VEXRO-257517 format. One record per residue (C-alpha): residue in one letter; x, y, z. Coordinates in steps of 0.5 Angstrom, whole numbers, plus 500, padded with zeros to 3 digits. Example, Ala and Ser with C-alpha at 12.3 -4.5 7.8 and 13.67 -1.06 7.14 Angstrom:
<recs>
A525491516S527498514
</recs>
This chain:
<recs>
M645922058I652918061A654912057Y659908060K664904056A666897059R673895058T674888055C674883060P671876060G664877065V666884066A663887059P656884060F655886067V657893066S653894060H647891064L648896070A649902066C642900062R639900069I642906072V643911066H636914068V639914075V644919073S639925071N632925073G631928066Y635925061V630927055T630934057M638933057A638930050F633936048A638941051E644938048R641938041L640946043K648946045A645949052P651950056W651943061V652948067H646952066I642946065R645943072G643949075K636948074I635942077A634942084K638938089P636936096A640941101L645938106S646941113M650938118A647937125H651939131D653932133G656931126V650927123L649929116Q642931115V638931107G633936106Q634942111S637948108T644950111Q641957112D635954116A640949120S640951127P647953130T652949133P651949140A657952144P660946148S657945155K659943162T655938166A655942173I658938178P656941185F662939189G666932187E669931180L668925176S673922173I674916167P679914162C677916155P683912150D683916143P683911139T681905143A684898143E678896139E679902134R686901133A685894132R680895127D684901123T690897122H687891119Q682895115A689899113R692892111G687891106L686897103K694897102L694890099A688892094R692898092L698894091D694889086D696884091W690880090G694873092R697875098L690879101T686872099A691868103E690873109I683873109T683866108R687864114T684869119D677866117K679860118A682861125R676865126Q681871128K678877132T679883135L678884142G672887142G669881137T670884130P672878125V679880122A677877115D671882115L676888116L681886111A675885106Y672892108G679895107A680892100R673895097A674901102D676906096V671904091V665904096S668911099A668914092A661912090E658914097H661921096A658922090L651919092V652924099S645927097G642922094R643925086P650924084D653929079P652926072Q659927071A661922077P665916075L660911079L662905076E669906074G671903082I666897081E669895074A676895077L673890082E670886076R676885073V679882079L674877080A675875072E682874074Y681870080P675865078G672860083K675864089P671865094V674871098I674875091A667873090T665875097I669882097V666884090A659882092Q660886098A662892094H656891090M651891096D655897099L654901093G646899093W645901100A649908098W644909093R638907096G640910103T636908110G629911109W622908108Y622904101V616909099E621915100V626912096P626915089V625910083R631911080N635910086R631903088E633901081A640902082F639898089A636892086A641892080H647892085F644886089D642882083R649882081A652881088S647874088D649872082I657872084L655869090A651863087G656858086F659858093D657854099A660857106K659850109E663847104Y669852104D668853112S667860111P664865116I666871112L662868105A656866110A656873112A655876105Q650871103C646873109A647880107L643879101I637878104A636885105G636886098R633880095G627878100G626871102S621867107A622867114H625860113D630862108V632867113V633862119S637858115R642862112Y643865119E643858122T649857117W653863119I652862127N654854126L660857123D662862128P658862134R662867138N660873133P655877136R653880129A650873126F645873132R643881131G642881124M638875124G633878129T633884125H631880119L626876122L622882124P615883120R618889117W623884113H621877112G619874119T614875125Y614876132E612869134R618867129L623872132E622869139L622862137E628863134A631867140R630862144R633857139A639860138A640861146G639853147H644851142T649856144F648856151D655852153L658859149W654864151G649862157S642865155G646871152A644869145Y637871146A639878148W644878142V638876137M633881140L638887142D637891135A630888134I627891140A630898139Q627898132D620895133I616897139K611892138A617887139C619890145A612890148R612882147L620881150D621876155L624881159D627876165F631872159L633878156L636881163D639874164G642874157L646881158D649878164D651872161I654876156L658881160E661875164R664872158S666878154T669883159D673888154Q671895155H668895148T662890149V662893156N661900153L656897148I651894152A651900158A650905152Y645900149C641900156A643908158N642911151T638907146M633904151G633910156A631915150T625919149P619915151T615911145G608912147H606905147D605903155E608896154A613898150D616903155Y615899161I620894158R625899156I625903163Q627896166I632895161A635902162A635901169V640895168A646900166D646902173Q649895175I653895169V657901170R658900177Q660893176H664893169L666900167T673902167E673906161L669910156H668909149P664915146M663913140L659907142W655912146A654916140H652910136A647908141A643915141Y641913134G639906136F646903132D644905125N649902120G646907115L648913119R651918115V657921120R660927116C665929122A667924127N670928132R663932133F660925133A664922138A664929142S656928143G657921145H662923150A657928153D651924153A656919157L658924162R651926163Y648919165L654918169T654924173Q646923174L648916176F653918182R649925183R649923191E656921192L658928188A653932192S657930198G663932196R666925194S669925187V668918183V674916180F674910175T680905175E682898172D678895178G671900176P669906179E672908186L669914191Q675918194S674924199G675931196
</recs>
């Protein structure tokens, strides 16, 4: 049995002791047997070898697979080249993209300040960018990126230890979060610090739980998930996002919904606060749509109602785009929600989004969503599949009118429905799979032009046909 020792610090020791009590049996699924083995002085390495662990393997696209032995894993297929009869297709593919460079820069800044223990400067920079609603070209809040960088070391270490869902008993799972708890104690009443620590707890909770169905998650992992979310809720309880005019705080309070539950009214109330504070952030709309699905805390009727209300309240900013943002992930995850969709409203919304957000990150996201997410394998539900086919067809117009460069990572994520919990172990392979998907789609889209011997070249003005 692993015992965790908390350093003496106001507010830290009680939580660590509480969390250790809830997680101590998580570290070994047979602690009674372990205690008996220790009394017999049996070597730990011998006992550990007797504990079955899920096998891990990596698919050809770089996504981690749990439960499949490496011997049985299918071999990595050789890279295939799409055969082009006559003409050639050429499209710029920046690596990294402007959005990726911006994200990396801000995350690295947050990481650096955290490693230097310069929490005062980090707090000032997050507060400034949060108040200014500063975003990257693709619409990602800079405050979120700084905060993510600040907790990255803690979260990454835990995710690595929990990659199989069953950590090594010697893994120091609480050391990183203990350090953040001490920072929280040193900066009482600071909403930015509270948000960073609460987000770290929620990230660790998800690392324990994974993204499988609730019944598939081991009890010990569910207990750890609940413990981290309980602590995050306690940390954020004393802060009002409206009072502090803080979208990052509102976003953290919305993230609590996944672990703490609540009624549809509570979901809407929290997300309305976030949306009102930062209506230009698509993540707020997308998150509300997901949490209003019946599998979470809503109903199909409430989902439709709130999507329409969001469109009405933000019409001056997004046109009909808010309806599309709210529905984007919801209909990808739930075939019944898809079957009930107001198709014309969503298509108008996508047009309005692309009229207002002309950056290539957003263009690739919407194009990949239509072609790779909604254009995926049929679900077997006639009404939903009809809707998905109509949405997939829109990718043609988006590519021809808006696309000027290719962002492979977005196309790769689109193939998995933009699953935030996806475990990608090899970013290069993952991006390569998205690149291949995109080229297959573009080659099929321009097959007639290519077959006629002309080349398709994407420029700053979009695709152009050139004689061979």
